[in-house]
N, C-alpha and C positions, 0 to 999 in steps of 0.2 A: 363524545364517547367513541365514535368511529375512528377519530384521529389517534386516540390512545391505543386502540386495538392495532392500528396499522403501525404505530411506532413499536409496539411489542412484537409484531410480526417482523418488522425490519431488524429488530434485535435478534430474533430467532434465526433469520436468514444469515445475518452476520456471524452467528454462533456456529455455523457449520464448520467444523474443524478439518478443513480439507487435508492439510499436511498430516494430521494425526490419523485420519481414516486411511489415507493412501499408504502411510508407513505400516500401519497395522495389517491392512488387508493384503498388500502386495509383498511386504518384506518381513512381516511378523515381528516388528519392532515398534517402539514408541519413539518418534522423532525427537521428543523432548528429552530423551535420555542420551542424546548424541549431539556432537558439535557444540553449538552455543546454548543448547537446551531450549531453544525457541521453536515454536511450531509455525513459523511463517515461511514465506517463499525463499528467503535468503538462506536459512538453515537447510531447507529442502535441497536447494542447489548444492550446498556444501556436502550434505550427507548422501543424498540419493542421486545426484547428478543433474545435468541440464534438462534432460527430457522431463523428469518428474517435477523439477523446479519450475519449469515453464508451465506445466499443467496446473500446478498449485497456484502460481501467480495469476494465471488466466481465470481460474475459478474464483479466487479471492477478489479480483477486480470485478467480476460479474456479480458477486454478492453485493458490493457497494452500488453498482449500477441498477440492479433489480430492486434493491431496497429503496433507493432514492426515487425510483420510478413508481412506487406505490401511490404517489400523490394522485395519479390518474383515477383512482378508485373513489375519489371524492370530487364530484362535478364542480363544486364551488371553486376549487383551486385551479381549474382550467381557465378561469376568466379573471382572476385577480393576481397580477404578477407579483406584487409585494408579498402577499400572504403565501402565495405558492412557493416563492423562494424560501421564506422562513420555514415552511413545512418540509420542503425538500432537504434543507439543512438539518432539520430535526430527524428526519428519517435516515439520512446518511450517517449522521453521528451515532444514531442508535445501532446501525449496522457495524460501525467501527468499534463501538463499545462491546458489541457482541463478539467481534473477532478477537479483541484483546482479552475479554472475560467470557469465554464461550460456555454456555450452560451444558452443552453436550460433551465437554471435555474438562470437567472439574474446574472450570473457570481459569484454566491456564492456556492462554492462546498466544498469538503472535503480536507484532507491534502495530499492525493495522495499516501499513503504508499502502499495500495493494488495494485494500478495501476503500481506503481514503481516496485513492486515485479514481476508483470506480465512481465514487460519490462526486468528485470534481468533474469527471467526464459527463455525468448526468446534468450538472448544474452549469458548467462553463466549458463546453467541449473544445473551443479554440485554445483556451489557456491550457487545458489538459494535454492537447497535442504538443504545445510548446514545451511543456514540462517533460513529456515523453522524449522529446528531442534532446533535452538536457540530460535526462537519465541515461539514454542510450549512448550519448557521446562520452559521458564520464565512465560508463561501464566499459565501453570499447577501449578507452585509454588506460583504465586502471584495473578492471575486472573486480572491483569492490562494489557489491550491491549496496552495502550500507552507506558508503560515501556517495554513490549515485542517488540514493533515496534522500539523503540529507540535502545535497545540493539541488535536487529537483524541487524539494519542498521550499527551500530558500528562494529558488527561482520563481516559484508560484507566487510568493509574497511580492517579489520584485515586479512580476508581470502585472499583478492586480493593482499594486500601489503606484507604479510609475509608468510601465510600458503602455498598458491599456487604460491606466488612470481611472479606475472605477470610482464613481461618485458615491455609490451606496455605502453607507457606514457599515452595513451588515457584511458586505463582501470584504471590505478592508479589514475589519476586525477578524473575520473568519480566516483570511489569508495569513495574518500575523499569528493567529492561534495554531494554524496548521504547521507553520514553520517551527514554532516553539515546541509543539507536541512531538514532532518527528525528532528534533534535536534532543529533547528530554528522554525519549524512549530509546535513543541510540547512544546513551552515555557510555555503556560498556564498549560498544563498537568504536566510539571516538577514542577511548582510552587505548584500545588495541591498535587502532590506526596510528596513533602517536608513538606507540612502542614498536611498531612494525611487525606486530604479531597477528594482525587481522588476516583471515583466510580469504583467498581469492576464489571466485566461483569457477568451476571447470568448463569454461567456454573460451573460445578463441585460442585453444591450446596449439593448434597447428600454426597460427601466426607466431606464437611465442617460440615454437620449435624452430621455425625458419629464422627468426632473429638470432637464436642461439647458434645455429649453424653458420650464420654470416659473421659472427664475432670472431676476430682474430685470436689465434691460440698462441 
């Protein structure tokens, strides 16, 4: 019974609609009515700028981290690694579902990438750091958060299946599911990337301006 209540609490934590509340309180708008219509960090970067986009991303990551960490409230899971991992995955996924379908925001949320990363950070911190490196590298080169998220999720599966060669069936299945989930939730972004109409986030603008000035006229 306690596990069920904690999973419900994890869902409620994940349901905190960071981007929606920020846009309403500080800008008197609903972020879902602008840009891509999404309430995740990517659209916040696009609509409200890098400062608020970074804030929303940090809070959404924290949601996944905190929700997954609720396992410490059940002493049994502190001593059984296999069951602890299963329970942490359940808590993390509940938070991701909450982010995608938030009860506090008419069940219209984001795509769950940042919250999913927070979950991975709580379960596999070394792999999470490697995925961050991939994310930041792609973001630096392209300024597409959507593409960075997709490639980081694919990298997560590669790290688990091949680089770190995890033996646990649970980890391997989870890694594949994460990559597929992120790809499926970014279908519109993939379509815009292929058409060349995907918006870039407003970061590294000074770098781009320097490059433009260096180009011959």
